[in-house]
FIKOLZA-1660 file (N, C-alpha, C; in steps of 0.1 Angstrom, whole numbers, plus 5000, padded with zeros to 4 digits):
% residues 258
   i   px   py   pz ch aa at
   1 6609 6935 7484  A  M  N
   1 6612 6945 7472  A  M CA
   1 6597 6956 7484  A  M  C
   2 6605 6969 7482  A  M  N
   2 6591 6981 7488  A  M CA
   2 6578 6980 7481  A  M  C
   3 6571 6978 7487  A  S  N
   3 6554 6979 7488  A  S CA
   3 6553 6994 7483  A  S  C
   4 6540 6996 7472  A  A  N
   4 6540 7011 7467  A  A CA
   4 6532 7019 7482  A  A  C
   5 6529 7014 7492  A  S  N
   5 6523 7022 7503  A  S CA
   5 6536 7026 7513  A  S  C
   6 6547 7014 7514  A  D  N
   6 6558 7021 7516  A  D CA
   6 6569 7028 7512  A  D  C
   7 6568 7027 7496  A  R  N
   7 6574 7041 7491  A  R CA
   7 6570 7055 7493  A  R  C
   8 6559 7051 7496  A  G  N
   8 6547 7065 7495  A  G CA
   8 6553 7074 7513  A  G  C
   9 6558 7065 7520  A  K  N
   9 6560 7069 7529  A  K CA
   9 6580 7073 7538  A  K  C
  10 6588 7076 7521  A  V  N
  10 6600 7078 7517  A  V CA
  10 6597 7090 7512  A  V  C
  11 6607 7098 7521  A  P  N
  11 6607 7115 7516  A  P CA
  11 6614 7109 7499  A  P  C
  12 6607 7125 7494  A  A  N
  12 6612 7121 7474  A  A CA
  12 6633 7131 7479  A  A  C
  13 6638 7123 7471  A  R  N
  13 6653 7121 7471  A  R CA
  13 6655 7142 7460  A  R  C
  14 6660 7154 7472  A  T  N
  14 6656 7164 7464  A  T CA
  14 6675 7166 7467  A  T  C
  15 6683 7162 7468  A  S  N
  15 6695 7166 7460  A  S CA
  15 6705 7158 7469  A  S  C
  16 6716 7153 7461  A  V  N
  16 6723 7146 7472  A  V CA
  16 6730 7157 7482  A  V  C
  17 6734 7164 7480  A  W  N
  17 6737 7173 7492  A  W CA
  17 6725 7176 7503  A  W  C
  18 6717 7172 7504  A  L  N
  18 6703 7172 7516  A  L CA
  18 6700 7159 7520  A  L  C
  19 6703 7149 7509  A  D  N
  19 6701 7132 7515  A  D CA
  19 6709 7130 7520  A  D  C
  20 6711 7125 7536  A  R  N
  20 6722 7123 7543  A  R CA
  20 6723 7103 7539  A  R  C
  21 6713 7100 7540  A  R  N
  21 6714 7087 7539  A  R CA
  21 6722 7083 7536  A  R  C
  22 6727 7075 7538  A  A  N
  22 6733 7061 7533  A  A CA
  22 6733 7057 7521  A  A  C
  23 6741 7049 7506  A  P  N
  23 6737 7048 7499  A  P CA
  23 6725 7038 7502  A  P  C
  24 6721 7025 7489  A  S  N
  24 6707 7018 7496  A  S CA
  24 6718 7001 7494  A  S  C
  25 6733 7000 7492  A  R  N
  25 6740 6997 7492  A  R CA
  25 6751 6993 7504  A  R  C
  26 6747 6990 7511  A  S  N
  26 6759 6987 7524  A  S CA
  26 6770 6985 7521  A  S  C
  27 6778 6994 7529  A  R  N
  27 6789 6998 7526  A  R CA
  27 6801 6984 7529  A  R  C
  28 6805 6975 7522  A  R  N
  28 6815 6962 7527  A  R CA
  28 6824 6963 7529  A  R  C
  29 6835 6959 7532  A  S  N
  29 6850 6953 7528  A  S CA
  29 6851 6953 7516  A  S  C
  30 6848 6952 7511  A  E  N
  30 6850 6943 7493  A  E CA
  30 6844 6955 7484  A  E  C
  31 6845 6962 7492  A  S  N
  31 6835 6975 7483  A  S CA
  31 6845 6974 7466  A  S  C
  32 6844 6978 7459  A  P  N
  32 6852 6982 7445  A  P CA
  32 6866 6988 7447  A  P  C
  33 6878 6977 7447  A  A  N
  33 6893 6986 7445  A  A CA
  33 6894 6995 7435  A  A  C
  34 6896 7009 7443  A  G  N
  34 6904 7020 7434  A  G CA
  34 6894 7033 7429  A  G  C
  35 6882 7026 7432  A  L  N
  35 6872 7037 7436  A  L CA
  35 6871 7044 7448  A  L  C
  36 6865 7060 7442  A  D  N
  36 6859 7066 7452  A  D CA
  36 6850 7073 7443  A  D  C
  37 6845 7090 7451  A  R  N
  37 6835 7095 7446  A  R CA
  37 6842 7106 7439  A  R  C
  38 6853 7105 7446  A  N  N
  38 6864 7118 7436  A  N CA
  38 6867 7114 7422  A  N  C
  39 6874 7105 7419  A  R  N
  39 6874 7094 7403  A  R CA
  39 6862 7099 7394  A  R  C
  40 6852 7090 7402  A  I  N
  40 6838 7087 7397  A  I CA
  40 6833 7099 7393  A  I  C
  41 6835 7112 7398  A  T  N
  41 6832 7122 7394  A  T CA
  41 6842 7131 7384  A  T  C
  42 6852 7127 7386  A  E  N
  42 6859 7135 7372  A  E CA
  42 6860 7127 7358  A  E  C
  43 6857 7114 7359  A  A  N
  43 6850 7103 7348  A  A CA
  43 6840 7110 7346  A  A  C
  44 6829 7111 7352  A  S  N
  44 6815 7118 7348  A  S CA
  44 6820 7131 7341  A  S  C
  45 6827 7142 7344  A  V  N
  45 6831 7155 7338  A  V CA
  45 6838 7150 7326  A  V  C
  46 6848 7144 7321  A  R  N
  46 6851 7137 7310  A  R CA
  46 6843 7135 7303  A  R  C
  47 6832 7123 7305  A  L  N
  47 6820 7120 7301  A  L CA
  47 6813 7129 7293  A  L  C
  48 6807 7137 7304  A  L  N
  48 6803 7148 7290  A  L CA
  48 6804 7154 7285  A  L  C
  49 6815 7159 7291  A  D  N
  49 6822 7173 7281  A  D CA
  49 6827 7162 7265  A  D  C
  50 6827 7149 7265  A  A  N
  50 6832 7143 7254  A  A CA
  50 6820 7141 7245  A  A  C
  51 6809 7136 7254  A  D  N
  51 6791 7130 7246  A  D CA
  51 6782 7136 7252  A  D  C
  52 6782 7145 7259  A  G  N
  52 6770 7155 7265  A  G CA
  52 6759 7148 7273  A  G  C
  53 6750 7158 7274  A  L  N
  53 6741 7149 7287  A  L CA
  53 6730 7146 7285  A  L  C
  54 6726 7141 7266  A  A  N
  54 6717 7128 7263  A  A CA
  54 6729 7118 7265  A  A  C
  55 6738 7115 7259  A  K  N
  55 6743 7106 7262  A  K CA
  55 6748 7092 7269  A  K  C
  56 6747 7109 7285  A  F  N
  56 6755 7107 7296  A  F CA
  56 6748 7093 7303  A  F  C
  57 6753 7080 7308  A  S  N
  57 6748 7070 7318  A  S CA
  57 6754 7061 7326  A  S  C
  58 6750 7055 7333  A  M  N
  58 6757 7051 7347  A  M CA
  58 6762 7030 7337  A  M  C
  59 6761 7029 7325  A  R  N
  59 6766 7016 7326  A  R CA
  59 6782 7021 7311  A  R  C
  60 6782 7038 7307  A  R  N
  60 6796 7042 7302  A  R CA
  60 6801 7044 7304  A  R  C
  61 6797 7057 7318  A  L  N
  61 6805 7056 7329  A  L CA
  61 6811 7043 7335  A  L  C
  62 6803 7031 7334  A  A  N
  62 6810 7020 7346  A  A CA
  62 6821 7013 7334  A  A  C
  63 6819 7017 7322  A  A  N
  63 6831 7015 7312  A  A CA
  63 6842 7021 7307  A  A  C
  64 6842 7030 7311  A  E  N
  64 6849 7047 7315  A  E CA
  64 6862 7038 7323  A  E  C
  65 6854 7036 7336  A  L  N
  65 6860 7033 7346  A  L CA
  65 6866 7019 7349  A  L  C
  66 6859 7013 7332  A  D  N
  66 6867 6996 7336  A  D CA
  66 6861 6991 7350  A  D  C
  67 6844 6993 7351  A  V  N
  67 6842 6984 7366  A  V CA
  67 6823 6979 7355  A  V  C
  68 6819 6976 7366  A  T  N
  68 6806 6967 7365  A  T CA
  68 6799 6982 7370  A  T  C
  69 6786 6985 7366  A  A  N
  69 6777 6997 7366  A  A CA
  69 6772 6995 7379  A  A  C
  70 6776 6980 7385  A  M  N
  70 6766 6977 7401  A  M CA
  70 6775 6986 7405  A  M  C
  71 6789 6983 7401  A  S  N
  71 6802 6987 7411  A  S CA
  71 6801 7000 7420  A  S  C
  72 6794 7008 7406  A  L  N
  72 6788 7025 7411  A  L CA
  72 6779 7026 7421  A  L  C
  73 6769 7023 7423  A  Y  N
  73 6761 7021 7433  A  Y CA
  73 6767 7018 7451  A  Y  C
  74 6779 7021 7448  A  W  N
  74 6787 7018 7462  A  W CA
  74 6789 7029 7467  A  W  C
  75 6789 7039 7460  A  Y  N
  75 6795 7059 7458  A  Y CA
  75 6779 7065 7458  A  Y  C
  76 6768 7060 7450  A  V  N
  76 6761 7070 7448  A  V CA
  76 6750 7062 7444  A  V  C
  77 6735 7065 7452  A  D  N
  77 6722 7058 7444  A  D CA
  77 6717 7062 7432  A  D  C
  78 6714 7074 7423  A  T  N
  78 6711 7073 7412  A  T CA
  78 6723 7083 7399  A  T  C
  79 6717 7085 7390  A  K  N
  79 6727 7091 7385  A  K CA
  79 6721 7108 7383  A  K  C
  80 6708 7113 7390  A  D  N
  80 6710 7122 7390  A  D CA
  80 6725 7122 7402  A  D  C
  81 6725 7115 7411  A  D  N
  81 6733 7119 7419  A  D CA
  81 6747 7119 7415  A  D  C
  82 6751 7117 7408  A  L  N
  82 6768 7120 7403  A  L CA
  82 6766 7132 7389  A  L  C
  83 6756 7136 7389  A  L  N
  83 6750 7145 7375  A  L CA
  83 6756 7159 7387  A  L  C
  84 6748 7157 7398  A  E  N
  84 6751 7168 7410  A  E CA
  84 6766 7170 7409  A  E  C
  85 6769 7156 7414  A  L  N
  85 6788 7158 7415  A  L CA
  85 6801 7165 7409  A  L  C
  86 6787 7163 7395  A  A  N
  86 6793 7167 7386  A  A CA
  86 6798 7181 7383  A  A  C
  87 6781 7186 7384  A  L  N
  87 6784 7202 7384  A  L CA
  87 6788 7208 7390  A  L  C
  88 6792 7203 7407  A  D  N
  88 6794 7210 7421  A  D CA
  88 6813 7212 7414  A  D  C
  89 6817 7199 7407  A  S  N
  89 6830 7201 7408  A  S CA
  89 6837 7206 7397  A  S  C
  90 6827 7213 7388  A  V  N
  90 6837 7220 7375  A  V CA
  90 6830 7238 7386  A  V  C
  91 6820 7239 7390  A  Y  N
  91 6825 7258 7402  A  Y CA
  91 6841 7258 7403  A  Y  C
  92 6842 7248 7409  A  A  N
  92 6864 7250 7411  A  A CA
  92 6870 7253 7400  A  A  C
  93 6859 7255 7389  A  E  N
  93 6874 7260 7381  A  E CA
  93 6869 7277 7379  A  E  C
  94 6867 7277 7383  A  I  N
  94 6863 7296 7383  A  I CA
  94 6871 7297 7392  A  I  C
  95 6879 7309 7387  A  T  N
  95 6891 7316 7396  A  T CA
  95 6882 7336 7405  A  T  C
  96 6883 7331 7416  A  P  N
  96 6879 7344 7419  A  P CA
  96 6888 7355 7421  A  P  C
  97 6887 7367 7417  A  P  N
  97 6891 7376 7410  A  P CA
  97 6896 7387 7425  A  P  C
  98 6907 7391 7423  A  A  N
  98 6919 7399 7431  A  A CA
  98 6910 7408 7441  A  A  C
  99 6909 7404 7450  A  E  N
  99 6901 7414 7462  A  E CA
  99 6904 7428 7468  A  E  C
 100 6910 7432 7464  A  D  N
 100 6914 7448 7463  A  D CA
 100 6910 7457 7449  A  D  C
 101 6905 7448 7439  A  A  N
 101 6900 7449 7432  A  A CA
 101 6894 7464 7429  A  A  C
 102 6885 7469 7419  A  D  N
 102 6872 7475 7425  A  D CA
 102 6859 7469 7421  A  D  C
 103 6848 7467 7425  A  W  N
 103 6837 7456 7422  A  W CA
 103 6837 7458 7409  A  W  C
 104 6837 7470 7401  A  Q  N
 104 6831 7466 7385  A  Q CA
 104 6839 7457 7380  A  Q  C
 105 6852 7459 7382  A  V  N
 105 6867 7448 7381  A  V CA
 105 6866 7430 7380  A  V  C
 106 6865 7433 7391  A  R  N
 106 6857 7419 7398  A  R CA
 106 6841 7412 7393  A  R  C
 107 6834 7420 7390  A  L  N
 107 6824 7417 7386  A  L CA
 107 6826 7413 7374  A  L  C
 108 6835 7419 7365  A  R  N
 108 6833 7417 7349  A  R CA
 108 6844 7407 7347  A  R  C
 109 6852 7402 7355  A  E  N
 109 6861 7390 7356  A  E CA
 109 6855 7377 7362  A  E  C
 110 6848 7382 7372  A  F  N
 110 6837 7369 7374  A  F CA
 110 6826 7363 7365  A  F  C
 111 6824 7373 7356  A  A  N
 111 6808 7371 7351  A  A CA
 111 6815 7364 7336  A  A  C
 112 6834 7368 7331  A  R  N
 112 6841 7365 7320  A  R CA
 112 6843 7350 7324  A  R  C
 113 6847 7346 7339  A  S  N
 113 6846 7335 7346  A  S CA
 113 6834 7326 7343  A  S  C
 114 6825 7329 7341  A  Y  N
 114 6815 7320 7347  A  Y CA
 114 6806 7320 7331  A  Y  C
 115 6805 7327 7327  A  R  N
 115 6806 7323 7308  A  R CA
 115 6814 7313 7300  A  R  C
 116 6830 7317 7305  A  E  N
 116 6843 7301 7298  A  E CA
 116 6837 7287 7303  A  E  C
 117 6832 7291 7317  A  L  N
 117 6831 7277 7319  A  L CA
 117 6816 7275 7319  A  L  C
 118 6804 7279 7310  A  I  N
 118 6792 7272 7306  A  I CA
 118 6794 7268 7293  A  I  C
 119 6806 7276 7286  A  V  N
 119 6806 7268 7271  A  V CA
 119 6820 7263 7270  A  V  C
 120 6824 7261 7282  A  R  N
 120 6837 7248 7282  A  R CA
 120 6828 7235 7281  A  R  C
 121 6815 7238 7290  A  H  N
 121 6806 7223 7299  A  H CA
 121 6793 7223 7296  A  H  C
 122 6793 7232 7282  A  I  N
 122 6776 7232 7282  A  I CA
 122 6765 7225 7286  A  I  C
 123 6769 7212 7291  A  W  N
 123 6760 7203 7295  A  W CA
 123 6757 7208 7310  A  W  C
 124 6765 7221 7315  A  I  N
 124 6757 7226 7325  A  I CA
 124 6750 7231 7329  A  I  C
 125 6740 7242 7323  A  S  N
 125 6733 7247 7320  A  S CA
 125 6722 7242 7323  A  S  C
 126 6716 7228 7315  A  P  N
 126 6706 7226 7319  A  P CA
 126 6703 7219 7335  A  P  C
 127 6715 7214 7339  A  L  N
 127 6717 7211 7351  A  L CA
 127 6719 7227 7361  A  L  C
 128 6722 7236 7361  A  A  N
 128 6725 7248 7367  A  A CA
 128 6709 7250 7370  A  A  C
 129 6700 7250 7356  A  G  N
 129 6685 7249 7364  A  G CA
 129 6681 7239 7365  A  G  C
 130 6683 7230 7371  A  T  N
 130 6673 7219 7373  A  T CA
 130 6678 7216 7389  A  T  C
 131 6692 7214 7394  A  F  N
 131 6695 7211 7407  A  F CA
 131 6698 7224 7417  A  F  C
 132 6697 7218 7428  A  L  N
 132 6697 7231 7435  A  L CA
 132 6706 7240 7440  A  L  C
 133 6722 7238 7432  A  N  N
 133 6731 7241 7436  A  N CA
 133 6737 7251 7447  A  N  C
 134 6737 7236 7454  A  I  N
 134 6738 7241 7470  A  I CA
 134 6755 7237 7472  A  I  C
 135 6762 7227 7463  A  G  N
 135 6768 7218 7463  A  G CA
 135 6780 7227 7471  A  G  C
 136 6793 7223 7479  A  P  N
 136 6805 7237 7482  A  P CA
 136 6813 7242 7478  A  P  C
 137 6816 7238 7462  A  N  N
 137 6823 7246 7450  A  N CA
 137 6811 7257 7449  A  N  C
 138 6794 7255 7445  A  A  N
 138 6786 7262 7446  A  A CA
 138 6781 7275 7454  A  A  C
 139 6789 7274 7468  A  M  N
 139 6786 7279 7480  A  M CA
 139 6798 7286 7475  A  M  C
 140 6811 7286 7476  A  L  N
 140 6822 7294 7476  A  L CA
 140 6818 7304 7465  A  L  C
 141 6814 7301 7455  A  F  N
 141 6811 7308 7440  A  F CA
 141 6801 7322 7447  A  F  C
 142 6787 7314 7452  A  A  N
 142 6784 7326 7454  A  A CA
 142 6786 7332 7466  A  A  C
 143 6792 7328 7475  A  Y  N
 143 6793 7338 7490  A  Y CA
 143 6802 7348 7481  A  Y  C
 144 6811 7343 7472  A  A  N
 144 6819 7359 7462  A  A CA
 144 6818 7365 7457  A  A  C
 145 6802 7358 7445  A  V  N
 145 6794 7367 7441  A  V CA
 145 6785 7384 7452  A  V  C
 146 6784 7369 7464  A  Q  N
 146 6775 7384 7468  A  Q CA
 146 6786 7394 7476  A  Q  C
 147 6797 7390 7477  A  D  N
 147 6808 7400 7480  A  D CA
 147 6812 7412 7473  A  D  C
 148 6809 7403 7457  A  I  N
 148 6813 7419 7455  A  I CA
 148 6797 7428 7451  A  I  C
 149 6787 7426 7448  A  V  N
 149 6774 7434 7445  A  V CA
 149 6773 7444 7464  A  V  C
 150 6780 7428 7474  A  R  N
 150 6776 7439 7483  A  R CA
 150 6787 7459 7482  A  R  C
 151 6793 7452 7478  A  D  N
 151 6806 7462 7479  A  D CA
 151 6804 7476 7464  A  D  C
 152 6790 7470 7458  A  T  N
 152 6783 7477 7450  A  T CA
 152 6775 7492 7453  A  T  C
 153 6778 7489 7470  A  G  N
 153 6770 7505 7477  A  G CA
 153 6757 7498 7471  A  G  C
 154 6749 7494 7467  A  L  N
 154 6734 7498 7464  A  L CA
 154 6726 7489 7475  A  L  C
 155 6716 7498 7481  A  P  N
 155 6705 7490 7492  A  P CA
 155 6704 7477 7488  A  P  C
 156 6699 7470 7502  A  L  N
 156 6703 7452 7502  A  L CA
 156 6692 7454 7498  A  L  C
 157 6678 7456 7494  A  E  N
 157 6664 7453 7495  A  E CA
 157 6672 7450 7474  A  E  C
 158 6678 7458 7470  A  R  N
 158 6681 7456 7454  A  R CA
 158 6698 7449 7451  A  R  C
 159 6701 7444 7458  A  Q  N
 159 6711 7435 7462  A  Q CA
 159 6707 7422 7448  A  Q  C
 160 6694 7413 7455  A  T  N
 160 6699 7404 7448  A  T CA
 160 6689 7408 7431  A  T  C
 161 6685 7415 7431  A  G  N
 161 6680 7420 7416  A  G CA
 161 6694 7420 7416  A  G  C
 162 6703 7431 7409  A  A  N
 162 6719 7432 7405  A  A CA
 162 6723 7421 7407  A  A  C
 163 6722 7410 7411  A  L  N
 163 6729 7396 7410  A  L CA
 163 6721 7380 7398  A  L  C
 164 6706 7390 7399  A  A  N
 164 6699 7378 7388  A  A CA
 164 6702 7386 7375  A  A  C
 165 6700 7404 7377  A  A  N
 165 6706 7410 7362  A  A CA
 165 6719 7408 7358  A  A  C
 166 6732 7405 7364  A  V  N
 166 6747 7399 7360  A  V CA
 166 6743 7385 7357  A  V  C
 167 6741 7377 7363  A  F  N
 167 6740 7364 7361  A  F CA
 167 6730 7357 7351  A  F  C
 168 6719 7360 7355  A  Q  N
 168 6709 7357 7342  A  Q CA
 168 6711 7361 7329  A  Q  C
 169 6717 7374 7331  A  F  N
 169 6721 7376 7314  A  F CA
 169 6736 7368 7310  A  F  C
 170 6746 7365 7320  A  V  N
 170 6758 7357 7317  A  V CA
 170 6749 7344 7310  A  V  C
 171 6740 7337 7323  A  Y  N
 171 6737 7322 7320  A  Y CA
 171 6730 7323 7302  A  Y  C
 172 6723 7334 7301  A  G  N
 172 6718 7332 7290  A  G CA
 172 6724 7336 7278  A  G  C
 173 6731 7346 7279  A  F  N
 173 6746 7348 7270  A  F CA
 173 6749 7332 7262  A  F  C
 174 6755 7332 7276  A  S  N
 174 6767 7314 7273  A  S CA
 174 6757 7306 7273  A  S  C
 175 6753 7300 7274  A  T  N
 175 6742 7290 7270  A  T CA
 175 6742 7289 7251  A  T  C
 176 6734 7303 7251  A  V  N
 176 6735 7303 7235  A  V CA
 176 6750 7304 7225  A  V  C
 177 6759 7306 7230  A  E  N
 177 6769 7303 7223  A  E CA
 177 6771 7293 7227  A  E  C
 178 6775 7284 7236  A  G  N
 178 6778 7270 7238  A  G CA
 178 6771 7262 7229  A  G  C
 179 6759 7264 7226  A  H  N
 179 6753 7255 7216  A  H CA
 179 6757 7258 7202  A  H  C
 180 6760 7267 7200  A  F  N
 180 6762 7275 7187  A  F CA
 180 6778 7268 7184  A  F  C
 181 6785 7271 7194  A  K  N
 181 6799 7262 7192  A  K CA
 181 6799 7244 7189  A  K  C
 182 6790 7242 7203  A  A  N
 182 6786 7223 7204  A  A CA
 182 6782 7225 7184  A  A  C
 183 6774 7229 7177  A  R  N
 183 6767 7227 7171  A  R CA
 183 6778 7230 7154  A  R  C
 184 6784 7238 7157  A  C  N
 184 6795 7243 7145  A  C CA
 184 6804 7230 7144  A  C  C
 185 6810 7226 7158  A  D  N
 185 6816 7210 7159  A  D CA
 185 6811 7203 7152  A  D  C
 186 6797 7196 7154  A  A  N
 186 6789 7190 7150  A  A CA
 186 6791 7183 7136  A  A  C
 187 6789 7194 7127  A  T  N
 187 6787 7198 7112  A  T CA
 187 6802 7201 7107  A  T  C
 188 6815 7205 7119  A  G  N
 188 6826 7202 7113  A  G CA
 188 6830 7215 7105  A  G  C
 189 6822 7219 7105  A  M  N
 189 6824 7237 7102  A  M CA
 189 6830 7243 7113  A  M  C
 190 6837 7255 7108  A  T  N
 190 6840 7266 7122  A  T CA
 190 6827 7272 7125  A  T  C
 191 6832 7280 7135  A  Q  N
 191 6815 7291 7134  A  Q CA
 191 6817 7300 7125  A  Q  C
 192 6823 7311 7118  A  D  N
 192 6822 7318 7104  A  D CA
 192 6818 7311 7092  A  D  C
 193 6824 7296 7095  A  E  N
 193 6816 7291 7081  A  E CA
 193 6803 7287 7086  A  E  C
 194 6801 7282 7094  A  Y  N
 194 6781 7279 7095  A  Y CA
 194 6776 7294 7095  A  Y  C
 195 6781 7301 7101  A  H  N
 195 6771 7315 7105  A  H CA
 195 6772 7320 7087  A  H  C
 196 6778 7325 7078  A  Q  N
 196 6781 7328 7068  A  Q CA
 196 6766 7316 7059  A  Q  C
 197 6771 7305 7062  A  R  N
 197 6762 7295 7054  A  R CA
 197 6751 7304 7058  A  R  C
 198 6739 7295 7073  A  A  N
 198 6731 7304 7075  A  A CA
 198 6724 7317 7070  A  A  C
 199 6734 7326 7071  A  M  N
 199 6729 7342 7070  A  M CA
 199 6731 7341 7052  A  M  C
 200 6732 7333 7045  A  G  N
 200 6735 7331 7032  A  G CA
 200 6723 7325 7030  A  G  C
 201 6714 7310 7032  A  T  N
 201 6705 7310 7034  A  T CA
 201 6694 7320 7036  A  T  C
 202 6693 7326 7045  A  I  N
 202 6683 7333 7052  A  I CA
 202 6687 7348 7040  A  I  C
 203 6693 7349 7033  A  R  N
 203 6691 7362 7026  A  R CA
 203 6685 7355 7009  A  R  C
 204 6685 7346 7006  A  S  N
 204 6682 7337 6997  A  S CA
 204 6666 7340 6996  A  S  C
 205 6658 7340 7007  A  Q  N
 205 6648 7345 7009  A  Q CA
 205 6642 7357 7007  A  Q  C
 206 6636 7358 6992  A  P  N
 206 6630 7383 6995  A  P CA
 206 6621 7381 7006  A  P  C
 207 6611 7377 7013  A  R  N
 207 6605 7377 7021  A  R CA
 207 6609 7383 7037  A  R  C
 208 6627 7376 7037  A  L  N
 208 6632 7380 7047  A  L CA
 208 6637 7390 7048  A  L  C
 209 6639 7397 7035  A  R  N
 209 6653 7408 7029  A  R CA
 209 6651 7421 7039  A  R  C
 210 6641 7429 7039  A  E  N
 210 6635 7435 7053  A  E CA
 210 6641 7432 7060  A  E  C
 211 6644 7419 7073  A  I  N
 211 6649 7415 7083  A  I CA
 211 6663 7417 7078  A  I  C
 212 6665 7404 7071  A  T  N
 212 6682 7410 7066  A  T CA
 212 6688 7420 7068  A  T  C
 213 6680 7430 7057  A  D  N
 213 6690 7448 7053  A  D CA
 213 6694 7450 7071  A  D  C
 214 6689 7450 7078  A  Y  N
 214 6683 7457 7091  A  Y CA
 214 6693 7447 7098  A  Y  C
 215 6691 7437 7097  A  S  N
 215 6705 7430 7104  A  S CA
 215 6713 7430 7100  A  S  C
 216 6723 7435 7087  A  D  N
 216 6732 7437 7085  A  D CA
 216 6736 7449 7087  A  D  C
 217 6731 7458 7088  A  E  N
 217 6732 7472 7092  A  E CA
 217 6736 7477 7102  A  E  C
 218 6734 7468 7116  A  I  N
 218 6734 7467 7125  A  I CA
 218 6750 7461 7133  A  I  C
 219 6749 7448 7130  A  M  N
 219 6762 7445 7124  A  M CA
 219 6775 7451 7119  A  M  C
 220 6771 7454 7108  A  A  N
 220 6781 7460 7106  A  A CA
 220 6788 7473 7113  A  A  C
 221 6778 7480 7120  A  A  N
 221 6780 7489 7127  A  A CA
 221 6786 7487 7144  A  A  C
 222 6781 7473 7146  A  R  N
 222 6790 7469 7153  A  R CA
 222 6803 7463 7156  A  R  C
 223 6806 7459 7144  A  G  N
 223 6822 7461 7141  A  G CA
 223 6827 7443 7144  A  G  C
 224 6834 7440 7142  A  G  N
 224 6837 7428 7141  A  G CA
 224 6846 7416 7131  A  G  C
 225 6850 7412 7132  A  E  N
 225 6853 7399 7117  A  E CA
 225 6848 7388 7115  A  E  C
 226 6847 7383 7126  A  T  N
 226 6844 7373 7128  A  T CA
 226 6829 7368 7141  A  T  C
 227 6831 7356 7138  A  V  N
 227 6813 7359 7146  A  V CA
 227 6823 7360 7160  A  V  C
 228 6832 7350 7170  A  E  N
 228 6838 7354 7178  A  E CA
 228 6839 7372 7183  A  E  C
 229 6847 7376 7175  A  E  N
 229 6850 7386 7173  A  E CA
 229 6835 7396 7179  A  E  C
 230 6826 7398 7171  A  M  N
 230 6813 7400 7174  A  M CA
 230 6807 7397 7182  A  M  C
 231 6804 7386 7185  A  R  N
 231 6802 7379 7203  A  R CA
 231 6806 7388 7217  A  R  C
 232 6820 7391 7214  A  E  N
 232 6829 7395 7224  A  E CA
 232 6823 7405 7223  A  E  C
 233 6822 7414 7215  A  R  N
 233 6813 7426 7212  A  R CA
 233 6809 7427 7222  A  R  C
 234 6799 7424 7216  A  D  N
 234 6781 7423 7223  A  D CA
 234 6789 7416 7239  A  D  C
 235 6787 7407 7239  A  F  N
 235 6796 7406 7255  A  F CA
 235 6798 7422 7262  A  F  C
 236 6805 7425 7262  A  V  N
 236 6811 7437 7266  A  V CA
 236 6804 7447 7267  A  V  C
 237 6795 7448 7257  A  F  N
 237 6784 7462 7254  A  F CA
 237 6771 7459 7268  A  F  C
 238 6775 7448 7265  A  A  N
 238 6758 7444 7275  A  A CA
 238 6764 7444 7290  A  A  C
 239 6776 7434 7294  A  L  N
 239 6776 7436 7306  A  L CA
 239 6780 7451 7310  A  L  C
 240 6787 7461 7306  A  D  N
 240 6786 7476 7303  A  D CA
 240 6774 7483 7310  A  D  C
 241 6763 7477 7302  A  M  N
 241 6753 7482 7305  A  M CA
 241 6744 7474 7314  A  M  C
 242 6744 7465 7323  A  V  N
 242 6745 7461 7333  A  V CA
 242 6749 7471 7347  A  V  C
 243 6760 7469 7344  A  I  N
 243 6770 7474 7357  A  I CA
 243 6765 7488 7354  A  I  C
 244 6764 7493 7342  A  A  N
 244 6759 7511 7346  A  A CA
 244 6746 7509 7352  A  A  C
 245 6738 7506 7350  A  G  N
 245 6723 7505 7359  A  G CA
 245 6726 7504 7369  A  G  C
 246 6731 7488 7375  A  I  N
 246 6736 7490 7391  A  I CA
 246 6740 7504 7397  A  I  C
 247 6752 7508 7385  A  E  N
 247 6758 7521 7391  A  E CA
 247 6744 7537 7390  A  E  C
 248 6732 7534 7382  A  A  N
 248 6728 7547 7387  A  A CA
 248 6714 7541 7392  A  A  C
 249 6712 7531 7401  A  V  N
 249 6704 7526 7408  A  V CA
 249 6710 7531 7423  A  V  C
 250 6726 7528 7424  A  R  N
 250 6729 7530 7435  A  R CA
 250 6732 7542 7439  A  R  C
 251 6740 7553 7428  A  D  N
 251 6738 7568 7429  A  D CA
 251 6720 7577 7436  A  D  C
 252 6710 7567 7425  A  R  N
 252 6696 7576 7427  A  R CA
 252 6693 7572 7433  A  R  C
 253 6694 7564 7445  A  N  N
 253 6697 7560 7463  A  N CA
 253 6701 7566 7473  A  N  C
 254 6706 7574 7464  A  G  N
 254 6722 7585 7476  A  G CA
 254 6734 7573 7479  A  G  C
 255 6732 7560 7476  A  S  N
 255 6744 7550 7485  A  S CA
 255 6763 7557 7482  A  S  C
 256 6769 7557 7488  A  P  N
 256 6784 7561 7483  A  P CA
 256 6788 7551 7473  A  P  C
 257 6796 7554 7464  A  A  N
 257 6806 7551 7457  A  A CA
 257 6815 7541 7460  A  A  C
 258 6816 7534 7453  A  Q  N
 258 6824 7520 7461  A  Q CA
 258 6843 7525 7454  A  Q  C
% end
C-alpha cells in the first residue's frame, strides 16, 4: 500500500489526455475479451444519456457491458477518465458547416449544432465546465470555430471575446433548455403542459401579478404558439444580436467585411 508521503510525490491526475502513464493494472495477455476503450466509451455515453450523470458508476457500466467492474480498470484508472472520454466522443457529432459559406452562416450553423449537442446530451454541460476539453474531437471543434472567428475580420485581440460571447451564450442557453426538457420528461408532461401549469401557479399569486402581467406582455409580443417555438425565436434573435455586435466592433476598428 502506498504511504501518505509517497502519495504526495505522485503528480495529481489532471486529465486522461495529459496523463500518459499506463493504467495502474498491468496489461497482461488475459485482458477481458471483447473490450476496448471505444466500446467502453460508447456504453458510457448510452448510460449517461439514459440515467444521467448522477447515476453513472463503474458498477452500472460493467453491468451494461456484462463484465466485472474490475475489468474496466484494464483500460482506465478512474471514472473521471471515462467521463472525459465520453465527453470528447460526443463532440464528433458536431458537423462542420460548409467552408465556402459566409462566416455569419457558418457561425449560426455551428452555434445551432452545439446547442443541439448539449440538449441531446445534457450531462456534457457540467463536464465541459469541469474538464479541460482537450481531447481530439474537442480540439477539432475548437479549431473549426477559430477559423470562423478569424474570418469575421475582427482584430486579433478581439477574437477571444467574440468566441466567448457566442459560445458561452449558447452553452448557457442550451443548458437551461436541456434541463427544462429533462424535467418535463421526468414528470411525464410535455414542455407546453409543464409551462402552462407553472405559469398558472405563478399567476394565481396576487403579489406576483405585476411581474406576470409584464411577462405575458413581452411573451405575446415575441410570438410563438409552443414553448419550442418561443425558445427558437429567442435563440435566433439573441444570436443575431451577438453577430451584429461582432460586425459593429469589426467596422469600428476599420477591418474589411468578409
